[in-house]
GUZA-725822 format. One record per residue: residue in one letter; z, x, y of N, C-alpha, C in turn. Coordinates in steps of 0.02 Angstrom, whole numbers, plus 50000, padded with zeros to 5 digits. Layout:
aZXYZXYZXY ...
//
This chain:
m505675196249090505725191849137506155186649134 t506575185349186507245179949203506835177149252 y506985169949243506925166449292507485163349340 s507545166849391508195168849435508115159049456 s508825156449468508985150149495509715148649488 p509795143449535510625143549518510625139049440 q511215139949417511345135349360511155130749349 r510865125949308510565119049303510755116949237 h510845111949245511025108549171510475102049155 l510265103049097509685097549082509885096248999 r509785090549006509785085148938508955087448913 l509015089948853508385090948807508275089148748 l507635085448756507545083048686507145089548643 h507375093548590506835096948549506605095148481 i505755093848493505455091548412505305099148393 e505735100248339505425107848324505795108548225 d505325109848188505625109548117505775116748110 s505865118848136506095126348135506695129148171 e507265129048115508005131648180508145136748211 l507735142148178507565149248194507215146948274 d506755144348286506215143148368506755140548384 h506995134448374507585128548408508285135148452 e508285140448410508815145348438508275149148485 l507795151848483507545154848535507475150948588 t507265145848578507145141348647507555142748698 l508145141548641508895139048698508935145048721 a509085150048694509165158148719508645159748789 h507945158148772507555156948856507905154448890 l508055146648887508395141548946508925147248968 r509395148048909510125153148937509865158948990 r509295161448977509185166949026508955166849070 g508635160249082508365158749139508815152849184 g509115155249183509735150049216509925143349210 v509715140949140509765132449108510225131849053 n510695128549088511205124749040511055119649005 a510695121548947510315115648908510945111848855 e510655104848866511205101348804510705097648782 a510355101848715509775099748673510165097948597 v509605093848592509645089548525508845089948480 r508895093748422508345094848398508045088248333 v507555084548331507285082948285506725084648268 e506545081348183505955084348152505645077848129 t505995074148109505575068448085505325063948145 e504835059748139504745055048190505365048348181 s505655045848132506065040948143506585044848181 e506775051448182507295054648221507265053748291 y506545055548291506235056848366506335049648396 l506045043748351506175037348372506865034348416 r507385036548370508055034448361508205038848441 a508035043848446508255048648503508045046548574 l507265043748568506955040248617507425035248660 d508085032148620508355026248653509035031048694 e509075036348715509265039348747509075043248823 d509485045448854509135048048916509185054148916 w508475057048934508135063648934507855066748999 d507945072848994507735075049075506945078649044 v507235082548992506375082348991506285083948904 i505665081348857505665081948795505125089448784 v505405094048744504925099248733504785097248650 s504205099148639503865097748548503435102648533 d503535105348472503125109448430502415103248415 y502195107348390501265105048389501245102548310 n501425107748273501425104248214501935103248179 l502195099748134502735097348106502525093048037 p502935093047985502775090747940502765083547936 g502105078747932501885073547932501885070147981 f501775075748060502185073148101501645079648171 t501555076848225501195081148277501435078548349 g501485084948384501505084048462501155079148481 l500555078348486499975072048507500425064048504 m500725063348436500905058648389501695057048440 a501935062248454502685059648460502375058248563 l501785061348594501755059148653501545052748660 d501015049948622500955044548616501585039548597 l501775040948553502635036248548502975034748595 l502915042348643503205042848710503005035348770 k502295037448763502005031748795502235024448789 a502085024548718502155018548700502985013148707 h503305019048707504085016848733504185014048819 g503535018048837503585016548904503935020748948 h504225026248921504755029348959504255034849016 d504745038049060504275043549113504825049149091 i504565053149043504945058349036504505065449026 p504785070249066504235076549061504035078348987 f503375080248969503365082348897503015086448904 v503205093048868503055099648860502845100148783 l502195103248770502005103748726502055112948709 v502445116148642502455121748636502165122348565 s501815128548550501575130148486501315135948457 g501315138548414501165144348403500675145748387 e500315143848379499295142148402498945136248419 i498825134148489498505128248497497825130148532 g497335126048470496735126948528496655122848592 e496025126048631495975125348714495905117148696 d495365113448653495335106248653495905102048659 t496275104848594496855103348602497205102148633 a497305107748677497975107248730497455100748812 v496835101648795496615097948869496645092348821 e496655088748769496795083248761497585080748775 a497855083748735498555083648754498795082848856 m498605087348892498575084948957498505078048984 r497785078748962497395071548983497915063848965 n498225066948880498485060748889499155059548911 g499415065048948500285062948985500365068448975 a500525074648950500705080948927500995085848988 s501345086149026501465090749078501425096149069 d501415102749028501185108449012501225108948921 y500865115148924500755115848850500785124148852 l501275127348808501495134048811501345136948740 l501165144548726501195146448679501825149948637 k502135150148578502745151848564502965157848571 n502295163748585502395170548580502255172248677 n502405166848718502545166948787503075162848815 l503565162248786504115158148807504365160548878 a504195164948914504375167548966504155162149034 r503905158949009503425154049062504085147549034 l504485146749000504715138348971505025139049027 v505455140949063506045137349091505615136949186 p505155139049197504705138049261504215129449239 a504105132949166503765126549149504055118849163 l504645120049136505175113949125505465110749180 l505675117149251505745114049290505395113349342 h504475115149346503905110949375503665105349344 a503835104449278503595095549237504255092749291 i504925093449269505525088149291505375085849369 e505225092249407505125091549492504445086949489 a504105087349463503305083149449503395075949439 a503715075349394504175069149366504605066049415 e505125068249438505725067649499504915064549565 t504595068849587504245068649638503975060749642 r503535060449546503265055749539503665047149552 r504065049149511504535041849520504655038349590 a504755045949630505055042849710504525040149748 r503815043049728503345041549754503205032849733 e503205028949662503115024249639503725018949671 q504245022749683504805019949699504875016849768 a504415024049821504245021149907503745016049908 d503445016749834502785010449838502945005349821 m503295003749785503684996049769503994994849834 e504504998449846504894996449912504424994249957 l503764996849990503304995950044502944990650015 g502844989749960502554981349914503114976349939 v503784977449918504194971549942504374968850020 s504284976350044504184977550129503584970550163 k503124971650131502694969450157502574965850146 q502784962250085502904954550066503374950150106 r503844954950119504474951750181504134949250231 l503654953950256503384953650328502974948750321 h502554948550268502184942350281502444935850262 e503074934950210503394930450228503834927550320 l503894933250343504164933550390503684929650441 a503014932050447502444931150489502314922450489 q502404920950405502304912950393502724909550431 h503334912350406503954907650422503874905650524 l503764910950555503544913250634503124907350609 q502524906550606501934903950628502174896150614 t502494894350550502634886450542503274887150595 s503874890150630504114888350662503914887750735 v503424890150747503034889750812502524883850807 e502374880550760502034875950757502644868550747 m503074868050718503794864650728503914862450826 e503954870350841504294871150901503774863550948 r502924868450933502534865850974502624856650982 a502664854950919502694847650891503254844950942 a503874846950953504434845050975504294844251039 i504064851351055503934851151136503494845251174 a502664844851118502144840651131502634833251159 r503024829951111503224825651089503904822451142 e504104829151172504504826551234504064828651315 i503624829751302503044830651366502934823051348 h502744821851294502394814151270503064808351309 d503454810151276503834803451289504334803551348 d504524809751384504804810551461504324811151523 v504024815651509503544818351565503064811951567 g502844810951520502314808151520502464801151539 g502904797251510503024791551521503234791851615 s503674797051636503764795851670503274797251746 l502764801251737502154800751766501914795451774 t501894793351711501554786551722501874780651751 a502604779351740502744774651800502794776051865 l502954782351872502654785051972502214781751971 k501464783451929500814782051958500824773351962 f501104771451930501054763851929501344760151990 d502044764252037502374761052066501914763852149 l501764769052119501094771152181500664765852208 a500394765052134499884760152160500114753852173 w500834751052159501034744752183501164744452268 i501244751952281501454751652347500654751452381 a500074757352371499554756052399499324748152399 r499504743652354499304736652345499724732052391 h500344735652420500824730352476500734732552534 s500374738352544500514742452606499834742352640 k499794740252700499134740152758499214745652814 e499624749752822499674754352849499014758052822 a498794763552879498234767952883498574773652836 d498954776552870499294781652852499954781852791 v500024775952763500454775652721499944775552663 q499404773852679498894771452622498554779052593 a498194783952666498284790152641498814793552599 r499504794252627499864797252588499894794652485 v499774787852499499924784552433499304786152403 n498804787152433498044789052386498194796752369 g498324803352410498434808752403499214809552318 a499634805852355499794804552292499894802352229 l499414799752240499104795152150498624802752146 e498214805452164497914809352140498224815452129 t498884818152155499244822352103499534819852083 v499804815552054499934811551982499504811351941 t498844810051961498384808051912498124817351875 h498184821351920498174828351916498744830251856 a499344829751877499904829851832500014826351776 i499604822551769499514817351695499014819351666 e498364822751686497934827851663498184832851629 a498694835051673498844842951638499414840451592 s499824838351597500154836451539499784834151480 q499144831151483499004829651417498654835051392 r498294838751443497884844951423498654849751391 i499154851451400499654855751384499724852251314 m499974846251321500074843451251499714843051196 h498964842251203498374843451152498634848751147 n498704854351158498654863451162498944863751105 l499704859951130500364861651088500244860551029 r500084853251018500134846750956499284844650973 p498864845950931498544841850945498444835350903 a498604828150924498584823650892498044819650871 i497444820950911496904819250888496774822750811 l497074827250771497274827550689497354824050677 e497834817350682497824812050642497314808650626 q496704808450663495924804350641495764807050595 g495894814850564495654819050505495364826350544 l495324830650509495064838050499494244836150546 l493914832450522493134831150542493114827650627 a493734822250633493774821150679493864826850748 a494194830050750494584834550755494244840750804 l493884841850749493264847650757492504843850798 q492514838150782491864834950825492144836050887 w492684832250907493144831350974493084838951013 m493394844050969493474850350997492684855551016 a492094852650968491504856150972491234852451038 g491344843851049490994839351113491334844151163 r492044843251170492454847251227492034854051247 f492024860051219491884865551201491324864451247 e490824860151230490084861551255490074860451339 r490374852751342490674849751400490884854651462 r491344859751423491744865451475491474870651492 t490854871251441490714879751442489844877951447 g489534874451436488784875451446488644876251395 v488674880251344488704881651276488374876451229 a487864876151185487624873951133488154872251084 c488584867851045488884867950973488754863750923 v488624864150874488454859850832488804858250772 l488954856450754489504855350702489204851850644 r489274855350582488884853350508489204852950469 t489214848050414489624846950350489344844150304 p489444844950236489144842050179489074834950189 q488914827950198489024820250188489384819450124 s489104821350057489514818050012490344821150018 t490644824850028491294825350038491454825450110 l491424820650131491664818550209492244812850184 p492334809550131492724805650132493444810950110 a493324814850064493914821150036494024823650081 l493894825450168493944828650196494664822150245 q494644817750227495094813550243495794815350207 n495804816750142496374818250121496534826350091 l496664829150136496674836350121497434837850128 p497544843750094498524846250084498694846750129 a499314845650155499604845050227499714854350240 g499494853950308499834861550323499014862150321 v498424861650290497664865250295497124861950352 p497324854450370496974851550428497334856850507 l497924856850497498134862750565497824868350586 v497864872150503497634878350503497014881950527 a496594876350506495774874250492495624873050583 y496134868550610495874866650695496134873250721 r496684878050694496884882050753496384889150742 m496074888150681495684896650684495134893450739 a495034885650716494244886950767494424885450827 q494854884450841495224882950921495194891650945 e495394896250883495304902650900494474907350912 a494304902450894493584906550889493464903950941 l493414897150969493044895551007493214898851070 t493984899651079494214904051147493994911051155 n493804913751101493724918951088492894919751106 i492514916151087491694915651115491984914951203 t492164910151197492214909151298492334914351327 k492744918051288492994925451331492574931451326 h492374930851266492114936751266491264939351236 a490894933951217490424931851166489744932651222 h489704927951268489044927451297488624926751269 a488884918551225488504916051163488144910151224 t487404908151163487124903351215487054897551157 r487414897951090487434896051040487964893750993 v488424890050972488934890850952488934885450862 e488944887350821488794883650752489334882150714 i489784877350707490184876050646490234874150581 d490304876150539490054874550470490754872050421 l490834864050420491404861750364491194862550303 a491514863250257491214863350178491534862350133 l491514858050078492044860150005491564860049954 a491834866149919491264867849864491634873849821 g491614871849753492034875549698492724875749718 g492914869949732493554869749745493994875449818 v493444876249851493704881049924493494876049988 l493794874450006493684873650085493544879550137 s492934879650163492844885150208492694881350269 l492734885950330492844882850395492334889550419 e491724888950441491254893850465491074893650531 v491324896850592491084898850662490774903450670 s490384901950690489634909350700489254907550790 d489244913450812488884912750865488394918650865 n488064919250937487464922050944487484927351004 g488304926651016488504930951064488394939251065 r488684943751094488484951951089488934954451023 g489414949650989489634952850966490124956750966 l490664959150908491214961450932491214970650902 s491174974350940491294980950925491714986550864 p491684990550814492334991850785492774993450808 e492814995350878493454997050926493674989150933 d493444985250942493604979550972494284976750909 l493764978550836494204974950778494804980250768 e494834986550812495384988950758495954991350829 k496004988050878496074986350946497114986550900 a497484990950919498294990450902498484984150916 r498194980450969498664973250981498254968550975 s497854968050927497544962450936497614959150878 f498174955050911498664950450857498154943550857 g497784941750876497394935050879497114934050799 i496674939650792496584940550706496994940350671 r497514945250685497984947050635498414938550630 g498354936450691498824929450696498374924850631 l497914923150630497324919450605497424920750529 h497394928050507497564931150434498284925650407 e498794926550450499324925350421499294919350422 r499114914950472499174907950466498794903950398 a498244909450385497844907850317498414907850272 r498684913050286499164915850206499554909050195 t499824905950249500254899650247500064894550170 v499364893050187499364888150147498634891350094 d498844899150049498574902550019497674904250044 g497454903850114497064903250112496854912350128 w496384912950161496264920050180495634920750241 v495334924750284495074924750351494544929850345 d493824927550353493254935250343492954935050408 l493034939950428492504942250504492164947550498 s491704945550508490974950150508490564948750596 s490244955650626490174954350669489414959450688 g489044959550726488494965350741488144961050808 p487504965150821487154962950868486964957450903 a486954953050843486574947050821487094941350829 g487934943450830488274940150856488834939550795 t489494932550811490024936550787490044929050729 t490264930650660490404924350604491284926050590 l491584920550593492374918750570492304913450517 i492534915250452492564910450402493334910150376 l493694903950367494244903050341493924900250272 s494284901950198494174900050143494934898250126 v494954892450110495584890650063495484885750006 p495824886349954495834884349883495884878349875 l495634874749849496004866449839495444865149790 q495714856749763495394856649711494714855149718 e494254855349640493474856749645493184849349667 l492884852649703492414847049748491884847949767 d491124844549760490644848349773490214842649808 g489604846049867489454844949911488824845549916 t488274843049928487684847849934487184846850007 q487224838750011486894836850080487154837550139 v486794841850188487214842350248486834839850303 k487534835850335487414830350384487694835950448 e487044835850512487144837050578487474832550621 l488244833650645488534830150691488114831750752 p487994828450798488084830250881488774832350908 a488594838050953489034840150980489444833951040 t488954831051056489164828951104489564819551077 h489594820951008489694816350982490574814551005 e490524806851062491284804451083491774802651050 i492464805951034492984804350984493634804851045 e493964798351028494404797551066494834801351035 d495214804151112495794809851107496654805551093 p497084802751050497364799851067498054803651079 t497924808451127498304812651164498694808151224 g498114803451240498264799251308498714794651308 w499014793151379499444787551401498964781451410 g498614780951415498024774551452497974774351519 e497494769551544497364768251612497874764051645 i497884766451722498014757051757497514754351789 
//
């Protein structure tokens, strides 16, 4: 029986102590359409020297003087080479064959059935090439994912920088102009006695006041200046504002013994935590139909954790698997910018979103509940006239 295929060139390392068996192997290869550039070795030292070269396939006898095919296979693995290894023997037990396959041998043959030699070698080489291609593809995919994460993190940072720049411009240009305009309108109101002028001025003052409030709200959403007072103060302000706006009870808790440490968080962490809480409360407002929200901020075991939970209707698996669920994905990417991670769990009893960020080890046990209505001054404003 011959193996019909186009002529193929192979570099073959043959571990064989019999010159006659070596020539017989080459004859079967030629008959099968394989042009083999073969080198025969029969000792362990010769084999180890040969492993420094490039080979398409290794064919090994099982029994050699002071050396075995299984030992050759182990040495190949120890060298870290991914070369197909085919075991050939005059007599090999089933247990030995199974052990060889488990240890990484591509195939095993009996010397009295070398008609299978060429198909076995070509199949082993093809399998190795497929495996290497898959490993290369997996490596490239990993690199691509890492680059994608880095791009997403860069975009998150760029967005925050742009938000800060826009907020500064609103504060310096728009805010200053609106405040000056409000002063001028107030001066006109004080110095004019005509009823129609007073009516127009009062209407204009109301419009300017709304514009100032809108500017302050936009500026705060772009860059929460209240973070300058610390993460805890910002979350207190956010919780109180959420409760007043929605009517949903919102409670903030934090371990009291770690309150001082919350004022010295690494750069970037307070903003990431603030944005996560902001996104969670926004989603609760839109979808949860909740009557109570709890925010827990803690430092324990060297990890800062921020947990936002509600008693709403929860999220369905379909909601979580939506192709355009960029809010949750954005939180994951944002957390990665500070080497953190986000966990989300949801059910009929509500939804819980947890941000975890590794920090220096700190412990806190006593829990202090802060009233959601506790008023914290927002430094975004320009003052009153």
